[in-house]
C-alpha positions as CSV (number, residue, x, y, z in Angstrom):
1,X,242.7,19.2,19.7
2,X,239.9,21.0,21.4
3,X,238.4,19.5,24.5
4,X,235.4,21.8,24.4
5,X,232.2,19.7,24.7
6,X,230.0,19.9,21.7
7,X,226.7,19.7,23.5
8,X,223.4,19.9,21.6
9,X,222.7,23.2,23.3
10,X,226.1,24.5,22.0
11,X,225.5,23.1,18.5
12,X,221.8,24.1,18.2
13,X,221.3,27.0,20.6
14,X,218.2,28.4,19.0
15,X,216.5,25.0,18.4
16,X,216.3,23.4,21.8
17,X,212.5,23.7,21.9
18,X,212.2,22.0,18.5
19,X,214.7,19.3,19.7
20,X,212.7,18.6,22.8
21,X,209.4,18.4,20.8
22,X,210.8,16.1,18.2
23,X,212.5,13.9,20.8
24,X,209.1,13.5,22.5
25,X,207.3,12.6,19.3
26,X,210.0,10.5,17.5
27,X,211.7,7.5,19.2
28,X,214.1,7.4,16.2
29,X,215.1,11.0,16.8
30,X,215.4,10.3,20.5
31,X,217.8,7.4,19.7
32,X,219.9,9.7,17.5
33,X,220.2,12.2,20.3
34,X,221.3,9.5,22.8
35,X,223.9,8.2,20.3
36,X,225.2,11.8,19.7
37,X,225.5,12.3,23.5
38,X,227.3,9.0,23.9
39,X,229.8,9.6,21.1
40,X,230.3,13.2,22.2
41,X,231.1,12.0,25.8
42,X,233.6,9.4,24.4
43,X,235.3,12.2,22.4
44,X,235.5,14.5,25.4
45,X,236.9,11.7,27.6
46,X,239.5,10.9,24.9
47,X,240.5,14.6,24.5
48,X,240.9,15.1,28.2
49,X,242.9,11.9,28.4
50,X,240.5,10.4,31.0
51,X,240.1,7.5,28.6
52,X,242.8,7.9,25.9
53,X,242.3,6.3,22.5
54,X,244.4,6.2,19.3
55,X,244.3,9.1,17.0
56,X,242.6,6.9,14.4
57,X,239.8,6.0,16.9
58,X,239.4,9.7,17.9
59,X,239.1,10.7,14.3
60,X,236.5,8.0,13.7
61,X,234.5,9.2,16.7
62,X,234.6,12.7,15.4
63,X,233.3,11.6,12.0
64,X,230.5,9.7,13.7
65,X,229.6,12.7,15.8
66,X,229.5,14.9,12.6
67,X,227.3,12.4,10.8
68,X,224.9,12.3,13.8
69,X,224.9,16.1,13.9
70,X,224.0,16.2,10.2
71,X,221.1,13.8,10.9
72,X,219.8,15.9,13.8
73,X,220.0,19.1,11.6
74,X,218.2,17.3,8.7
75,X,215.4,16.2,11.1
76,X,215.0,19.7,12.5
77,X,214.8,21.1,9.0
78,X,212.0,18.7,8.1
79,X,210.1,19.2,11.3
């Protein structure tokens, strides 16, 4: 497993201005970003064994992060 953080800057390097603008104008989008960061932090802590979790829980967190990333991408495509 990789313990490389999947920050929004890493995932959407050319869209940070659009992310900031959408975050400022949409409370729902801002909430999705917060949730993404929380889940991403949980995964990073699990991968680095700071806060170990079961493989099943880690896989569930990864799926949740991917779903949030898809929602972020969809919002950016419609902005």
